MIKESE-365476 format. One record per residue (C-alpha): residue number from 0; residue in three letters; x, y, z. Coordinates in pm, 1 decimal, m for minus. Layout:
   resi   resn          x          y          z
    NUM    ALA          X          Y          Z
...
***
This chain:
   resi   resn          x          y          z
      0    UNK        3.3        1.4        0.3
      1    UNK      285.4      241.1       85.7
      2    UNK      437.5      189.8     m259.4
      3    UNK      105.3      256.2     m428.3
      4    UNK       71.0      585.9     m234.7
      5    UNK      421.7      699.6     m327.8
      6    UNK      364.2      609.4     m690.8
      7    UNK       28.8      799.6     m702.1
      8    UNK      198.3     1106.7     m547.4
      9    UNK      476.3     1096.0     m819.7
     10    UNK      213.0     1067.2    m1091.7
     11    UNK       26.3     1370.2     m955.5
     12    UNK      342.5     1578.1     m921.6
     13    UNK      454.3     1487.0    m1273.1
     14    UNK      104.7     1582.7    m1405.9
     15    UNK      119.3     1923.2    m1238.2
     16    UNK      442.9     1993.4    m1435.2
     17    UNK      239.9     1965.9    m1762.5
     18    UNK      m51.7     2178.5    m1646.1
     19    UNK      137.5     2457.5    m1469.1
     20    UNK      458.8     2476.3    m1663.2
     21    UNK      799.2     2569.4    m1529.9
     22    UNK      884.2     2918.4    m1408.6
     23    UNK     1214.5     3119.3    m1394.7
     24    UNK     1251.2     3451.7    m1226.5
     25    UNK     1519.1     3714.2    m1277.7
     26    UNK     1554.9     4025.7    m1066.8
     27    UNK     1357.2     4122.3     m758.1
     28    UNK      984.2     4138.9     m740.6
     29    UNK      876.0     4439.7     m536.5
     30    UNK      563.6     4647.9     m475.7
     31    UNK      458.7     4909.9     m733.3
     32    UNK      622.0     4735.1    m1031.8
     33    UNK      442.0     4789.3    m1360.0
     34    UNK      423.0     4545.1    m1650.2
     35    UNK      633.9     4707.7    m1921.0
     36    UNK      654.8     4423.4    m2172.5
     37    UNK      486.3     4091.5    m2242.3
     38    UNK      590.8     3826.4    m2496.0
     39    UNK      435.4     3494.7    m2589.3
     40    UNK      527.7     3232.3    m2840.3
     41    UNK      560.8     2866.4    m2933.7
     42    UNK      841.1     2622.8    m2980.5
     43    UNK      792.7     2383.2    m3271.7
     44    UNK      951.4     2034.8    m3226.6
     45    UNK     1237.9     2148.0    m3453.1
     46    UNK     1303.4     2474.4    m3266.8
     47    UNK     1589.7     2455.9    m3012.0
     48    UNK     1656.8     2817.9    m2921.5
     49    UNK     1465.8     3142.4    m2887.0
     50    UNK     1624.4     3477.8    m2803.6
     51    UNK     1370.1     3731.7    m2677.9
     52    UNK     1493.5     4094.7    m2674.0
     53    UNK     1304.4     4293.0    m2411.7
     54    UNK     1210.5     4640.6    m2514.1
     55    UNK     1203.4     4874.0    m2215.3
     56    UNK      997.4     5195.9    m2265.8
     57    UNK     1167.5     5531.9    m2219.2
     58    UNK     1181.3     5655.4    m1855.4
     59    UNK     1157.3     5296.5    m1717.8
     60    UNK     1404.9     5067.4    m1545.9
     61    UNK     1371.3     4690.0    m1576.4
     62    UNK     1352.4     4524.8    m1233.3
     63    UNK     1191.8     4181.2    m1269.2
     64    UNK     1131.1     3918.9    m1540.0
     65    UNK      929.9     3600.6    m1510.7
     66    UNK      940.2     3328.9    m1780.2
     67    UNK      697.8     3041.8    m1785.8
     68    UNK      743.0     2751.1    m2025.1
     69    UNK      434.3     2534.0    m2081.7
     70    UNK      538.9     2193.2    m2220.8
     71    UNK      323.1     2000.6    m2465.5
     72    UNK      206.5     1653.0    m2364.9
     73    UNK      504.1     1510.3    m2558.9
     74    UNK      769.5     1719.7    m2384.4
     75    UNK      942.5     1596.0    m2070.9
     76    UNK     1255.6     1808.9    m2108.7
     77    UNK     1317.4     2135.3    m1919.2
     78    UNK     1485.9     2411.5    m2120.1
     79    UNK     1776.7     2623.0    m2009.5
     80    UNK     1648.5     2972.9    m1948.9
     81    UNK     1887.7     3257.8    m1889.5
     82    UNK     1879.1     3636.5    m1884.4
     83    UNK     2161.8     3859.7    m2015.6
     84    UNK     2123.2     4197.5    m1847.4
     85    UNK     2367.4     4387.4    m2076.8
     86    UNK     2157.7     4314.4    m2383.2
     87    UNK     1819.5     4266.5    m2204.1
     88    UNK     1781.0     3926.6    m2372.4
     89    UNK     1614.1     3614.7    m2244.7
     90    UNK     1734.1     3293.9    m2400.3
     91    UNK     1524.9     2971.5    m2391.5
     92    UNK     1718.1     2677.8    m2518.9
     93    UNK     1671.0     2303.3    m2550.0
     94    UNK     1944.1     2050.5    m2612.3
     95    UNK     1955.6     1910.4    m2966.1
     96    UNK     1821.4     1569.0    m2868.2
     97    UNK     1539.3     1708.5    m2646.1
     98    UNK     1177.4     1736.4    m2759.3
     99    UNK     1102.1     2108.0    m2752.9
    100    UNK      734.5     2140.9    m2843.3
    101    UNK      612.7     2399.2    m2592.5
    102    UNK      477.4     2748.2    m2538.2
    103    UNK      632.1     3029.9    m2343.0
    104    UNK      521.7     3350.9    m2175.5
    105    UNK      753.6     3626.8    m2055.9
    106    UNK      646.3     3924.6    m1842.9
    107    UNK      884.3     4212.3    m1768.8
    108    UNK      817.8     4455.6    m1493.4
    109    UNK      982.8     4784.8    m1403.2
    110    UNK      956.0     5121.5    m1242.8
    111    UNK      964.1     5470.4    m1393.4
    112    UNK     1257.5     5704.1    m1338.8
    113    UNK     1198.3     5977.5    m1087.3
    114    UNK     1136.1     6305.6    m1263.1
    115    UNK     1155.7     6163.1    m1617.8
    116    UNK      928.8     6346.1    m1861.2
***
């Protein structure tokens, strides 16, 4: 019975991965942040890398980025997700042998400069 319970818990946890997706956060989430950019897209099975350049509006400073990758039912691989601050680029990459069919959502938040017109 114990083994059955552990197996059932593993199945439930594995299923949640497909429904909720995987999340990466960069920066610090703080009060009063405003959404300054939002990007959504899909990975086809043949796609292995996406570079998303974040456009920050004038008078704003980028503070926080959240990336969520929603795998398809055929995907069990987790991508590598990284943020390069100097270019404001988020990279989502799968290894060549991994199945990459998935969707992604990126939300960037920031604060306005004090006194910027």
